[in-house]
PyMOL CGO cylinders between C-alpha atoms (Angstrom):
from pymol import cmd
from pymol.cgo import CYLINDER

trace = [
    CYLINDER, -2.03, 27.48, 5.48, -2.76, 25.47, 2.33, 0.3, 1, 1, 1, 1, 1, 1,
    CYLINDER, -2.76, 25.47, 2.33, -0.78, 22.23, 2.43, 0.3, 1, 1, 1, 1, 1, 1,
    CYLINDER, -0.78, 22.23, 2.43, -0.17, 19.32, 0.07, 0.3, 1, 1, 1, 1, 1, 1,
    CYLINDER, -0.17, 19.32, 0.07, 0.78, 15.82, 1.15, 0.3, 1, 1, 1, 1, 1, 1,
    CYLINDER, 0.78, 15.82, 1.15, 0.84, 12.41, -0.52, 0.3, 1, 1, 1, 1, 1, 1,
    CYLINDER, 0.84, 12.41, -0.52, -1.05, 9.61, 1.17, 0.3, 1, 1, 1, 1, 1, 1,
    CYLINDER, -1.05, 9.61, 1.17, -2.82, 6.28, 0.70, 0.3, 1, 1, 1, 1, 1, 1,
    CYLINDER, -2.82, 6.28, 0.70, -6.47, 5.86, 1.67, 0.3, 1, 1, 1, 1, 1, 1,
    CYLINDER, -6.47, 5.86, 1.67, -6.89, 3.21, 4.36, 0.3, 1, 1, 1, 1, 1, 1,
    CYLINDER, -6.89, 3.21, 4.36, -10.64, 3.45, 4.94, 0.3, 1, 1, 1, 1, 1, 1,
    CYLINDER, -10.64, 3.45, 4.94, -13.77, 5.31, 3.89, 0.3, 1, 1, 1, 1, 1, 1,
    CYLINDER, -13.77, 5.31, 3.89, -16.78, 5.74, 6.20, 0.3, 1, 1, 1, 1, 1, 1,
    CYLINDER, -16.78, 5.74, 6.20, -20.03, 7.70, 6.18, 0.3, 1, 1, 1, 1, 1, 1,
    CYLINDER, -20.03, 7.70, 6.18, -19.99, 11.08, 7.84, 0.3, 1, 1, 1, 1, 1, 1,
    CYLINDER, -19.99, 11.08, 7.84, -22.72, 13.62, 8.47, 0.3, 1, 1, 1, 1, 1, 1,
    CYLINDER, -22.72, 13.62, 8.47, -24.74, 15.43, 5.80, 0.3, 1, 1, 1, 1, 1, 1,
    CYLINDER, -24.74, 15.43, 5.80, -24.01, 13.11, 2.85, 0.3, 1, 1, 1, 1, 1, 1,
    CYLINDER, -24.01, 13.11, 2.85, -20.29, 13.40, 3.45, 0.3, 1, 1, 1, 1, 1, 1,
    CYLINDER, -20.29, 13.40, 3.45, -17.62, 10.74, 3.90, 0.3, 1, 1, 1, 1, 1, 1,
    CYLINDER, -17.62, 10.74, 3.90, -14.58, 10.58, 6.15, 0.3, 1, 1, 1, 1, 1, 1,
    CYLINDER, -14.58, 10.58, 6.15, -11.40, 9.01, 4.84, 0.3, 1, 1, 1, 1, 1, 1,
    CYLINDER, -11.40, 9.01, 4.84, -8.49, 7.81, 6.93, 0.3, 1, 1, 1, 1, 1, 1,
    CYLINDER, -8.49, 7.81, 6.93, -5.11, 8.27, 5.28, 0.3, 1, 1, 1, 1, 1, 1,
    CYLINDER, -5.11, 8.27, 5.28, -1.55, 7.18, 5.95, 0.3, 1, 1, 1, 1, 1, 1,
    CYLINDER, -1.55, 7.18, 5.95, 0.59, 9.98, 4.57, 0.3, 1, 1, 1, 1, 1, 1,
    CYLINDER, 0.59, 9.98, 4.57, 4.14, 10.05, 3.32, 0.3, 1, 1, 1, 1, 1, 1,
    CYLINDER, 4.14, 10.05, 3.32, 5.31, 12.71, 5.75, 0.3, 1, 1, 1, 1, 1, 1,
    CYLINDER, 5.31, 12.71, 5.75, 2.48, 13.71, 8.14, 0.3, 1, 1, 1, 1, 1, 1,
    CYLINDER, 2.48, 13.71, 8.14, 1.59, 10.40, 9.83, 0.3, 1, 1, 1, 1, 1, 1,
    CYLINDER, 1.59, 10.40, 9.83, -2.13, 9.62, 9.96, 0.3, 1, 1, 1, 1, 1, 1,
    CYLINDER, -2.13, 9.62, 9.96, -4.72, 12.17, 8.84, 0.3, 1, 1, 1, 1, 1, 1,
    CYLINDER, -4.72, 12.17, 8.84, -8.48, 12.16, 8.27, 0.3, 1, 1, 1, 1, 1, 1,
    CYLINDER, -8.48, 12.16, 8.27, -10.32, 14.18, 5.66, 0.3, 1, 1, 1, 1, 1, 1,
    CYLINDER, -10.32, 14.18, 5.66, -13.99, 14.99, 5.19, 0.3, 1, 1, 1, 1, 1, 1,
    CYLINDER, -13.99, 14.99, 5.19, -15.26, 14.91, 1.59, 0.3, 1, 1, 1, 1, 1, 1,
    CYLINDER, -15.26, 14.91, 1.59, -18.52, 16.81, 1.39, 0.3, 1, 1, 1, 1, 1, 1,
    CYLINDER, -18.52, 16.81, 1.39, -21.31, 15.32, -0.72, 0.3, 1, 1, 1, 1, 1, 1,
    CYLINDER, -21.31, 15.32, -0.72, -19.40, 12.16, -1.64, 0.3, 1, 1, 1, 1, 1, 1,
    CYLINDER, -19.40, 12.16, -1.64, -21.90, 9.85, 0.12, 0.3, 1, 1, 1, 1, 1, 1,
    CYLINDER, -21.90, 9.85, 0.12, -24.65, 10.76, -2.37, 0.3, 1, 1, 1, 1, 1, 1,
    CYLINDER, -24.65, 10.76, -2.37, -25.53, 8.05, -4.89, 0.3, 1, 1, 1, 1, 1, 1,
    CYLINDER, -25.53, 8.05, -4.89, -24.91, 10.52, -7.72, 0.3, 1, 1, 1, 1, 1, 1,
    CYLINDER, -24.91, 10.52, -7.72, -21.60, 11.85, -6.36, 0.3, 1, 1, 1, 1, 1, 1,
    CYLINDER, -21.60, 11.85, -6.36, -18.72, 12.03, -8.83, 0.3, 1, 1, 1, 1, 1, 1,
    CYLINDER, -18.72, 12.03, -8.83, -16.05, 12.63, -6.20, 0.3, 1, 1, 1, 1, 1, 1,
    CYLINDER, -16.05, 12.63, -6.20, -16.03, 9.09, -4.80, 0.3, 1, 1, 1, 1, 1, 1,
    CYLINDER, -16.03, 9.09, -4.80, -12.77, 7.87, -3.29, 0.3, 1, 1, 1, 1, 1, 1,
    CYLINDER, -12.77, 7.87, -3.29, -11.72, 4.32, -2.45, 0.3, 1, 1, 1, 1, 1, 1,
    CYLINDER, -11.72, 4.32, -2.45, -9.24, 2.55, -0.19, 0.3, 1, 1, 1, 1, 1, 1,
    CYLINDER, -9.24, 2.55, -0.19, -5.93, 1.53, -1.78, 0.3, 1, 1, 1, 1, 1, 1,
    CYLINDER, -5.93, 1.53, -1.78, -5.70, 4.71, -3.83, 0.3, 1, 1, 1, 1, 1, 1,
    CYLINDER, -5.70, 4.71, -3.83, -2.84, 7.18, -3.49, 0.3, 1, 1, 1, 1, 1, 1,
    CYLINDER, -2.84, 7.18, -3.49, -3.48, 10.91, -3.86, 0.3, 1, 1, 1, 1, 1, 1,
    CYLINDER, -3.48, 10.91, -3.86, -1.82, 14.22, -3.38, 0.3, 1, 1, 1, 1, 1, 1,
    CYLINDER, -1.82, 14.22, -3.38, -4.21, 15.77, -0.85, 0.3, 1, 1, 1, 1, 1, 1,
    CYLINDER, -4.21, 15.77, -0.85, -4.74, 19.54, -0.60, 0.3, 1, 1, 1, 1, 1, 1,
    CYLINDER, -4.74, 19.54, -0.60, -6.08, 21.00, 2.64, 0.3, 1, 1, 1, 1, 1, 1,
    CYLINDER, -6.08, 21.00, 2.64, -5.80, 23.92, 5.02, 0.3, 1, 1, 1, 1, 1, 1,
    CYLINDER, -5.80, 23.92, 5.02, -3.42, 22.81, 7.76, 0.3, 1, 1, 1, 1, 1, 1,
    CYLINDER, -3.42, 22.81, 7.76, -4.07, 24.01, 11.30, 0.3, 1, 1, 1, 1, 1, 1,
    CYLINDER, -4.07, 24.01, 11.30, -2.02, 23.18, 14.40, 0.3, 1, 1, 1, 1, 1, 1,
    CYLINDER, -2.02, 23.18, 14.40, -3.41, 20.55, 16.73, 0.3, 1, 1, 1, 1, 1, 1,
    CYLINDER, -3.41, 20.55, 16.73, -5.83, 19.00, 14.27, 0.3, 1, 1, 1, 1, 1, 1,
    CYLINDER, -5.83, 19.00, 14.27, -5.79, 15.62, 12.55, 0.3, 1, 1, 1, 1, 1, 1,
    CYLINDER, -5.79, 15.62, 12.55, -9.06, 15.91, 10.57, 0.3, 1, 1, 1, 1, 1, 1,
    CYLINDER, -9.06, 15.91, 10.57, -9.58, 18.43, 7.78, 0.3, 1, 1, 1, 1, 1, 1,
    CYLINDER, -9.58, 18.43, 7.78, -12.01, 19.41, 5.05, 0.3, 1, 1, 1, 1, 1, 1,
    CYLINDER, -12.01, 19.41, 5.05, -10.47, 18.21, 1.81, 0.3, 1, 1, 1, 1, 1, 1,
    CYLINDER, -10.47, 18.21, 1.81, -10.01, 21.08, -0.64, 0.3, 1, 1, 1, 1, 1, 1,
    CYLINDER, -10.01, 21.08, -0.64, -8.60, 19.12, -3.55, 0.3, 1, 1, 1, 1, 1, 1,
    CYLINDER, -8.60, 19.12, -3.55, -6.82, 15.97, -4.60, 0.3, 1, 1, 1, 1, 1, 1,
    CYLINDER, -6.82, 15.97, -4.60, -4.72, 14.65, -7.47, 0.3, 1, 1, 1, 1, 1, 1,
    CYLINDER, -4.72, 14.65, -7.47, -4.60, 10.92, -8.17, 0.3, 1, 1, 1, 1, 1, 1,
    CYLINDER, -4.60, 10.92, -8.17, -1.06, 9.49, -7.98, 0.3, 1, 1, 1, 1, 1, 1,
    CYLINDER, -1.06, 9.49, -7.98, -1.81, 5.78, -8.42, 0.3, 1, 1, 1, 1, 1, 1,
    CYLINDER, -1.81, 5.78, -8.42, -4.48, 3.20, -7.70, 0.3, 1, 1, 1, 1, 1, 1,
    CYLINDER, -4.48, 3.20, -7.70, -4.04, -0.32, -6.36, 0.3, 1, 1, 1, 1, 1, 1,
    CYLINDER, -4.04, -0.32, -6.36, -7.56, -1.45, -7.27, 0.3, 1, 1, 1, 1, 1, 1,
    CYLINDER, -7.56, -1.45, -7.27, -7.17, -4.55, -9.45, 0.3, 1, 1, 1, 1, 1, 1,
    CYLINDER, -7.17, -4.55, -9.45, -10.87, -5.39, -9.95, 0.3, 1, 1, 1, 1, 1, 1,
    CYLINDER, -10.87, -5.39, -9.95, -9.97, -9.01, -9.20, 0.3, 1, 1, 1, 1, 1, 1,
    CYLINDER, -9.97, -9.01, -9.20, -11.93, -10.04, -6.08, 0.3, 1, 1, 1, 1, 1, 1,
    CYLINDER, -11.93, -10.04, -6.08, -9.31, -12.34, -4.59, 0.3, 1, 1, 1, 1, 1, 1,
    CYLINDER, -9.31, -12.34, -4.59, -6.37, -10.02, -5.27, 0.3, 1, 1, 1, 1, 1, 1,
    CYLINDER, -6.37, -10.02, -5.27, -8.26, -7.05, -3.86, 0.3, 1, 1, 1, 1, 1, 1,
    CYLINDER, -8.26, -7.05, -3.86, -9.34, -9.05, -0.81, 0.3, 1, 1, 1, 1, 1, 1,
    CYLINDER, -9.34, -9.05, -0.81, -5.73, -9.98, -0.07, 0.3, 1, 1, 1, 1, 1, 1,
    CYLINDER, -5.73, -9.98, -0.07, -4.60, -6.37, -0.41, 0.3, 1, 1, 1, 1, 1, 1,
    CYLINDER, -4.60, -6.37, -0.41, -7.43, -5.41, 1.95, 0.3, 1, 1, 1, 1, 1, 1,
    CYLINDER, -7.43, -5.41, 1.95, -5.90, -7.65, 4.63, 0.3, 1, 1, 1, 1, 1, 1,
    CYLINDER, -5.90, -7.65, 4.63, -2.69, -5.63, 4.44, 0.3, 1, 1, 1, 1, 1, 1,
    CYLINDER, -2.69, -5.63, 4.44, -4.55, -2.32, 4.48, 0.3, 1, 1, 1, 1, 1, 1,
    CYLINDER, -4.55, -2.32, 4.48, -6.57, -3.38, 7.54, 0.3, 1, 1, 1, 1, 1, 1,
    CYLINDER, -6.57, -3.38, 7.54, -3.38, -4.42, 9.34, 0.3, 1, 1, 1, 1, 1, 1,
    CYLINDER, -3.38, -4.42, 9.34, -1.75, -1.06, 8.59, 0.3, 1, 1, 1, 1, 1, 1,
    CYLINDER, -1.75, -1.06, 8.59, -4.87, 0.80, 9.71, 0.3, 1, 1, 1, 1, 1, 1,
    CYLINDER, -4.87, 0.80, 9.71, -5.31, -1.05, 13.00, 0.3, 1, 1, 1, 1, 1, 1,
    CYLINDER, -5.31, -1.05, 13.00, -1.76, -1.58, 14.26, 0.3, 1, 1, 1, 1, 1, 1,
    CYLINDER, -1.76, -1.58, 14.26, -0.34, 1.38, 16.15, 0.3, 1, 1, 1, 1, 1, 1,
    CYLINDER, -0.34, 1.38, 16.15, 2.92, 2.58, 14.66, 0.3, 1, 1, 1, 1, 1, 1,
    CYLINDER, 2.92, 2.58, 14.66, 5.11, 5.62, 15.38, 0.3, 1, 1, 1, 1, 1, 1,
    CYLINDER, 5.11, 5.62, 15.38, 7.47, 5.09, 12.44, 0.3, 1, 1, 1, 1, 1, 1,
    CYLINDER, 7.47, 5.09, 12.44, 4.88, 6.15, 9.89, 0.3, 1, 1, 1, 1, 1, 1,
    CYLINDER, 4.88, 6.15, 9.89, 7.31, 7.49, 7.27, 0.3, 1, 1, 1, 1, 1, 1,
    CYLINDER, 7.31, 7.49, 7.27, 9.06, 4.12, 7.07, 0.3, 1, 1, 1, 1, 1, 1,
    CYLINDER, 9.06, 4.12, 7.07, 5.74, 2.27, 7.16, 0.3, 1, 1, 1, 1, 1, 1,
    CYLINDER, 5.74, 2.27, 7.16, 4.45, 4.34, 4.24, 0.3, 1, 1, 1, 1, 1, 1,
    CYLINDER, 4.45, 4.34, 4.24, 7.50, 3.45, 2.18, 0.3, 1, 1, 1, 1, 1, 1,
    CYLINDER, 7.50, 3.45, 2.18, 7.12, -0.24, 3.06, 0.3, 1, 1, 1, 1, 1, 1,
    CYLINDER, 7.12, -0.24, 3.06, 3.42, -0.29, 2.20, 0.3, 1, 1, 1, 1, 1, 1,
    CYLINDER, 3.42, -0.29, 2.20, 3.90, 1.37, -1.18, 0.3, 1, 1, 1, 1, 1, 1,
    CYLINDER, 3.90, 1.37, -1.18, 6.83, -0.94, -1.96, 0.3, 1, 1, 1, 1, 1, 1,
    CYLINDER, 6.83, -0.94, -1.96, 4.76, -4.02, -1.10, 0.3, 1, 1, 1, 1, 1, 1,
    CYLINDER, 4.76, -4.02, -1.10, 1.71, -2.90, -3.08, 0.3, 1, 1, 1, 1, 1, 1,
    CYLINDER, 1.71, -2.90, -3.08, 3.93, -2.12, -6.07, 0.3, 1, 1, 1, 1, 1, 1,
    CYLINDER, 3.93, -2.12, -6.07, 5.28, -5.68, -6.01, 0.3, 1, 1, 1, 1, 1, 1,
    CYLINDER, 5.28, -5.68, -6.01, 2.31, -7.61, -4.65, 0.3, 1, 1, 1, 1, 1, 1,
    CYLINDER, 2.31, -7.61, -4.65, 1.41, -9.32, -7.92, 0.3, 1, 1, 1, 1, 1, 1,
    CYLINDER, 1.41, -9.32, -7.92, 4.96, -10.68, -8.26, 0.3, 1, 1, 1, 1, 1, 1,
    CYLINDER, 4.96, -10.68, -8.26, 4.74, -12.87, -5.14, 0.3, 1, 1, 1, 1, 1, 1,
    CYLINDER, 4.74, -12.87, -5.14, 1.77, -11.91, -2.93, 0.3, 1, 1, 1, 1, 1, 1,
    CYLINDER, 1.77, -11.91, -2.93, 2.50, -14.10, 0.07, 0.3, 1, 1, 1, 1, 1, 1,
    CYLINDER, 2.50, -14.10, 0.07, 6.18, -13.15, 0.16, 0.3, 1, 1, 1, 1, 1, 1,
    CYLINDER, 6.18, -13.15, 0.16, 5.55, -9.40, 0.01, 0.3, 1, 1, 1, 1, 1, 1,
    CYLINDER, 5.55, -9.40, 0.01, 2.45, -9.59, 2.20, 0.3, 1, 1, 1, 1, 1, 1,
    CYLINDER, 2.45, -9.59, 2.20, 4.33, -11.60, 4.82, 0.3, 1, 1, 1, 1, 1, 1,
    CYLINDER, 4.33, -11.60, 4.82, 7.18, -9.12, 4.72, 0.3, 1, 1, 1, 1, 1, 1,
    CYLINDER, 7.18, -9.12, 4.72, 4.77, -6.27, 5.46, 0.3, 1, 1, 1, 1, 1, 1,
    CYLINDER, 4.77, -6.27, 5.46, 3.20, -8.11, 8.41, 0.3, 1, 1, 1, 1, 1, 1,
    CYLINDER, 3.20, -8.11, 8.41, 6.69, -8.78, 9.76, 0.3, 1, 1, 1, 1, 1, 1,
    CYLINDER, 6.69, -8.78, 9.76, 7.51, -5.08, 9.50, 0.3, 1, 1, 1, 1, 1, 1,
    CYLINDER, 7.51, -5.08, 9.50, 4.27, -4.20, 11.28, 0.3, 1, 1, 1, 1, 1, 1,
    CYLINDER, 4.27, -4.20, 11.28, 5.24, -6.48, 14.15, 0.3, 1, 1, 1, 1, 1, 1,
    CYLINDER, 5.24, -6.48, 14.15, 8.58, -4.71, 14.28, 0.3, 1, 1, 1, 1, 1, 1,
    CYLINDER, 8.58, -4.71, 14.28, 7.07, -1.22, 14.19, 0.3, 1, 1, 1, 1, 1, 1,
    CYLINDER, 7.07, -1.22, 14.19, 4.53, -2.16, 16.88, 0.3, 1, 1, 1, 1, 1, 1,
    CYLINDER, 4.53, -2.16, 16.88, 7.38, -2.98, 19.26, 0.3, 1, 1, 1, 1, 1, 1,
    CYLINDER, 7.38, -2.98, 19.26, 6.69, -6.72, 19.33, 0.3, 1, 1, 1, 1, 1, 1,
    CYLINDER, 6.69, -6.72, 19.33, 9.63, -8.57, 17.84, 0.3, 1, 1, 1, 1, 1, 1,
    CYLINDER, 9.63, -8.57, 17.84, 9.45, -12.37, 17.65, 0.3, 1, 1, 1, 1, 1, 1,
    CYLINDER, 9.45, -12.37, 17.65, 12.55, -14.01, 19.07, 0.3, 1, 1, 1, 1, 1, 1,
    CYLINDER, 12.55, -14.01, 19.07, 14.37, -15.80, 16.24, 0.3, 1, 1, 1, 1, 1, 1,
    CYLINDER, 14.37, -15.80, 16.24, 18.00, -15.82, 17.43, 0.3, 1, 1, 1, 1, 1, 1,
    CYLINDER, 18.00, -15.82, 17.43, 17.59, -19.06, 19.39, 0.3, 1, 1, 1, 1, 1, 1,
    CYLINDER, 17.59, -19.06, 19.39, 15.14, -20.76, 21.72, 0.3, 1, 1, 1, 1, 1, 1,
    CYLINDER, 15.14, -20.76, 21.72, 12.91, -18.14, 23.30, 0.3, 1, 1, 1, 1, 1, 1,
    CYLINDER, 12.91, -18.14, 23.30, 13.10, -20.07, 26.60, 0.3, 1, 1, 1, 1, 1, 1,
    CYLINDER, 13.10, -20.07, 26.60, 16.76, -21.14, 26.91, 0.3, 1, 1, 1, 1, 1, 1,
    CYLINDER, 16.76, -21.14, 26.91, 18.49, -19.47, 23.91, 0.3, 1, 1, 1, 1, 1, 1,
    CYLINDER, 18.49, -19.47, 23.91, 19.64, -22.81, 22.48, 0.3, 1, 1, 1, 1, 1, 1,
    CYLINDER, 19.64, -22.81, 22.48, 20.55, -22.72, 18.79, 0.3, 1, 1, 1, 1, 1, 1,
    CYLINDER, 20.55, -22.72, 18.79, 19.08, -26.19, 18.21, 0.3, 1, 1, 1, 1, 1, 1,
    CYLINDER, 19.08, -26.19, 18.21, 15.68, -25.10, 17.01, 0.3, 1, 1, 1, 1, 1, 1,
    CYLINDER, 15.68, -25.10, 17.01, 12.81, -27.57, 16.60, 0.3, 1, 1, 1, 1, 1, 1,
    CYLINDER, 12.81, -27.57, 16.60, 9.64, -25.50, 16.35, 0.3, 1, 1, 1, 1, 1, 1,
    CYLINDER, 9.64, -25.50, 16.35, 7.93, -22.14, 16.36, 0.3, 1, 1, 1, 1, 1, 1,
    CYLINDER, 7.93, -22.14, 16.36, 5.78, -21.16, 19.32, 0.3, 1, 1, 1, 1, 1, 1,
    CYLINDER, 5.78, -21.16, 19.32, 3.16, -18.51, 18.56, 0.3, 1, 1, 1, 1, 1, 1,
    CYLINDER, 3.16, -18.51, 18.56, 2.09, -18.57, 22.21, 0.3, 1, 1, 1, 1, 1, 1,
    CYLINDER, 2.09, -18.57, 22.21, 5.58, -17.83, 23.52, 0.3, 1, 1, 1, 1, 1, 1,
    CYLINDER, 5.58, -17.83, 23.52, 6.55, -15.45, 20.75, 0.3, 1, 1, 1, 1, 1, 1,
    CYLINDER, 6.55, -15.45, 20.75, 9.44, -17.14, 18.98, 0.3, 1, 1, 1, 1, 1, 1,
    CYLINDER, 9.44, -17.14, 18.98, 11.48, -20.21, 18.18, 0.3, 1, 1, 1, 1, 1, 1,
    CYLINDER, 11.48, -20.21, 18.18, 11.88, -23.11, 20.62, 0.3, 1, 1, 1, 1, 1, 1,
    CYLINDER, 11.88, -23.11, 20.62, 14.22, -26.08, 21.01, 0.3, 1, 1, 1, 1, 1, 1,
    CYLINDER, 14.22, -26.08, 21.01, 13.16, -29.73, 21.33, 0.3, 1, 1, 1, 1, 1, 1,
    CYLINDER, 13.16, -29.73, 21.33, 13.33, -29.56, 25.13, 0.3, 1, 1, 1, 1, 1, 1,
    CYLINDER, 13.33, -29.56, 25.13, 10.82, -26.71, 25.30, 0.3, 1, 1, 1, 1, 1, 1,
    CYLINDER, 10.82, -26.71, 25.30, 8.61, -27.68, 22.36, 0.3, 1, 1, 1, 1, 1, 1,
    CYLINDER, 8.61, -27.68, 22.36, 4.91, -28.13, 23.11, 0.3, 1, 1, 1, 1, 1, 1,
    CYLINDER, 4.91, -28.13, 23.11, 2.33, -30.15, 21.22, 0.3, 1, 1, 1, 1, 1, 1,
    CYLINDER, 2.33, -30.15, 21.22, 0.65, -26.97, 19.94, 0.3, 1, 1, 1, 1, 1, 1,
    CYLINDER, 0.65, -26.97, 19.94, 3.87, -25.52, 18.48, 0.3, 1, 1, 1, 1, 1, 1,
    CYLINDER, 3.87, -25.52, 18.48, 4.57, -25.48, 14.74, 0.3, 1, 1, 1, 1, 1, 1,
    CYLINDER, 4.57, -25.48, 14.74, 7.22, -28.09, 13.92, 0.3, 1, 1, 1, 1, 1, 1,
    CYLINDER, 7.22, -28.09, 13.92, 7.15, -27.95, 10.12, 0.3, 1, 1, 1, 1, 1, 1,
    CYLINDER, 7.15, -27.95, 10.12, 10.76, -26.92, 9.60, 0.3, 1, 1, 1, 1, 1, 1,
    CYLINDER, 10.76, -26.92, 9.60, 10.01, -25.16, 6.30, 0.3, 1, 1, 1, 1, 1, 1,
    CYLINDER, 10.01, -25.16, 6.30, 7.50, -22.94, 8.09, 0.3, 1, 1, 1, 1, 1, 1,
    CYLINDER, 7.50, -22.94, 8.09, 9.93, -22.35, 10.96, 0.3, 1, 1, 1, 1, 1, 1,
    CYLINDER, 9.93, -22.35, 10.96, 12.75, -21.41, 8.58, 0.3, 1, 1, 1, 1, 1, 1,
    CYLINDER, 12.75, -21.41, 8.58, 10.54, -19.11, 6.53, 0.3, 1, 1, 1, 1, 1, 1,
    CYLINDER, 10.54, -19.11, 6.53, 9.29, -17.36, 9.65, 0.3, 1, 1, 1, 1, 1, 1,
    CYLINDER, 9.29, -17.36, 9.65, 12.85, -16.66, 10.76, 0.3, 1, 1, 1, 1, 1, 1,
    CYLINDER, 12.85, -16.66, 10.76, 13.86, -15.44, 7.30, 0.3, 1, 1, 1, 1, 1, 1,
    CYLINDER, 13.86, -15.44, 7.30, 10.88, -13.06, 7.15, 0.3, 1, 1, 1, 1, 1, 1,
    CYLINDER, 10.88, -13.06, 7.15, 11.92, -11.41, 10.41, 0.3, 1, 1, 1, 1, 1, 1,
    CYLINDER, 11.92, -11.41, 10.41, 15.43, -10.81, 9.07, 0.3, 1, 1, 1, 1, 1, 1,
    CYLINDER, 15.43, -10.81, 9.07, 14.93, -10.06, 5.36, 0.3, 1, 1, 1, 1, 1, 1,
    CYLINDER, 14.93, -10.06, 5.36, 15.75, -6.57, 4.15, 0.3, 1, 1, 1, 1, 1, 1,
    CYLINDER, 15.75, -6.57, 4.15, 13.51, -4.93, 1.58, 0.3, 1, 1, 1, 1, 1, 1,
    CYLINDER, 13.51, -4.93, 1.58, 16.17, -4.80, -1.10, 0.3, 1, 1, 1, 1, 1, 1,
    CYLINDER, 16.17, -4.80, -1.10, 16.73, -8.57, -0.82, 0.3, 1, 1, 1, 1, 1, 1,
    CYLINDER, 16.73, -8.57, -0.82, 13.12, -9.63, -1.37, 0.3, 1, 1, 1, 1, 1, 1,
    CYLINDER, 13.12, -9.63, -1.37, 13.42, -9.90, -5.19, 0.3, 1, 1, 1, 1, 1, 1,
    CYLINDER, 13.42, -9.90, -5.19, 16.38, -12.26, -4.66, 0.3, 1, 1, 1, 1, 1, 1,
    CYLINDER, 16.38, -12.26, -4.66, 14.62, -14.56, -2.19, 0.3, 1, 1, 1, 1, 1, 1,
    CYLINDER, 14.62, -14.56, -2.19, 14.21, -17.98, -3.82, 0.3, 1, 1, 1, 1, 1, 1,
    CYLINDER, 14.21, -17.98, -3.82, 12.12, -19.99, -1.35, 0.3, 1, 1, 1, 1, 1, 1,
    CYLINDER, 12.12, -19.99, -1.35, 8.37, -20.15, -1.87, 0.3, 1, 1, 1, 1, 1, 1,
    CYLINDER, 8.37, -20.15, -1.87, 6.39, -18.30, 0.78, 0.3, 1, 1, 1, 1, 1, 1,
    CYLINDER, 6.39, -18.30, 0.78, 2.87, -19.75, 0.97, 0.3, 1, 1, 1, 1, 1, 1,
    CYLINDER, 2.87, -19.75, 0.97, -0.51, -18.88, 2.41, 0.3, 1, 1, 1, 1, 1, 1,
    CYLINDER, -0.51, -18.88, 2.41, 0.40, -21.00, 5.43, 0.3, 1, 1, 1, 1, 1, 1,
    CYLINDER, 0.40, -21.00, 5.43, 3.43, -18.80, 6.11, 0.3, 1, 1, 1, 1, 1, 1,
    CYLINDER, 3.43, -18.80, 6.11, 1.25, -15.72, 5.83, 0.3, 1, 1, 1, 1, 1, 1,
    CYLINDER, 1.25, -15.72, 5.83, -1.37, -17.24, 8.14, 0.3, 1, 1, 1, 1, 1, 1,
    CYLINDER, -1.37, -17.24, 8.14, 1.25, -17.84, 10.83, 0.3, 1, 1, 1, 1, 1, 1,
    CYLINDER, 1.25, -17.84, 10.83, 2.06, -14.12, 10.82, 0.3, 1, 1, 1, 1, 1, 1,
    CYLINDER, 2.06, -14.12, 10.82, -1.64, -13.26, 11.02, 0.3, 1, 1, 1, 1, 1, 1,
    CYLINDER, -1.64, -13.26, 11.02, -1.93, -15.60, 14.03, 0.3, 1, 1, 1, 1, 1, 1,
    CYLINDER, -1.93, -15.60, 14.03, 1.08, -13.90, 15.63, 0.3, 1, 1, 1, 1, 1, 1,
    CYLINDER, 1.08, -13.90, 15.63, -0.46, -10.46, 15.17, 0.3, 1, 1, 1, 1, 1, 1,
    CYLINDER, -0.46, -10.46, 15.17, -3.87, -11.51, 16.41, 0.3, 1, 1, 1, 1, 1, 1,
    CYLINDER, -3.87, -11.51, 16.41, -2.46, -13.14, 19.53, 0.3, 1, 1, 1, 1, 1, 1,
    CYLINDER, -2.46, -13.14, 19.53, 0.22, -10.66, 20.56, 0.3, 1, 1, 1, 1, 1, 1,
    CYLINDER, 0.22, -10.66, 20.56, -1.34, -7.40, 19.37, 0.3, 1, 1, 1, 1, 1, 1,
    CYLINDER, -1.34, -7.40, 19.37, -4.81, -8.41, 20.58, 0.3, 1, 1, 1, 1, 1, 1,
    CYLINDER, -4.81, -8.41, 20.58, -6.78, -7.74, 17.42, 0.3, 1, 1, 1, 1, 1, 1,
    CYLINDER, -6.78, -7.74, 17.42, -8.64, -9.75, 14.80, 0.3, 1, 1, 1, 1, 1, 1,
    CYLINDER, -8.64, -9.75, 14.80, -8.08, -9.11, 11.11, 0.3, 1, 1, 1, 1, 1, 1,
    CYLINDER, -8.08, -9.11, 11.11, -11.65, -9.56, 9.86, 0.3, 1, 1, 1, 1, 1, 1,
    CYLINDER, -11.65, -9.56, 9.86, -10.65, -9.10, 6.23, 0.3, 1, 1, 1, 1, 1, 1,
    CYLINDER, -10.65, -9.10, 6.23, -8.43, -12.20, 6.45, 0.3, 1, 1, 1, 1, 1, 1,
    CYLINDER, -8.43, -12.20, 6.45, -11.42, -14.33, 7.46, 0.3, 1, 1, 1, 1, 1, 1,
    CYLINDER, -11.42, -14.33, 7.46, -13.22, -13.06, 4.35, 0.3, 1, 1, 1, 1, 1, 1,
    CYLINDER, -13.22, -13.06, 4.35, -10.18, -13.72, 2.15, 0.3, 1, 1, 1, 1, 1, 1,
    CYLINDER, -10.18, -13.72, 2.15, -10.11, -17.36, 3.27, 0.3, 1, 1, 1, 1, 1, 1,
    CYLINDER, -10.11, -17.36, 3.27, -13.66, -17.87, 2.00, 0.3, 1, 1, 1, 1, 1, 1,
    CYLINDER, -13.66, -17.87, 2.00, -12.70, -17.01, -1.58, 0.3, 1, 1, 1, 1, 1, 1,
]
cmd.load_cgo(trace, "trace")
């Protein structure tokens, strides 16, 4: 049965016989992969890139998650042709691609929302997306009190222990910059509709804390972030 679905390309990799395989997060069909025949040739005109949104046309069959792509219509592109901006967006795309998530419809909406607004305040919107990914993964940092004793007298943020800590349970390796601690808590609680109203400046350091959280508690390394930091 011929089917159409909207989706954003997360990755492109070589496949057999001069073809490429693309991994896609779709609006309503979770994760799918498509094979594009002939697109790996140097002279191919049907190239496709990550961070582009298409309406994909394919023949849907039960029990499959990879299909031969029959057609596509470009919806929008998030390629800026600015190396640093694109590298930062690639960090978000890698995180979405590598973090297991069952709530894919909500994640798709969040990702498109963030990419639509990324140039407004990249670290704010990028940090929001990483916070949502933590939530969707099932790991939720504890920000309602001290993660050890539940005290409301917060002194630091413990990446190792997964949340806020009081002075009694603070360790030397914990983050005690109160701006960073406050921002981290806000980012776990902010609703999407309130992001344009948020007045505090979210910085690269705030974003890095969320990357550290993901890498420690979800046991993965975001290689694109290491590249971004070199720019």
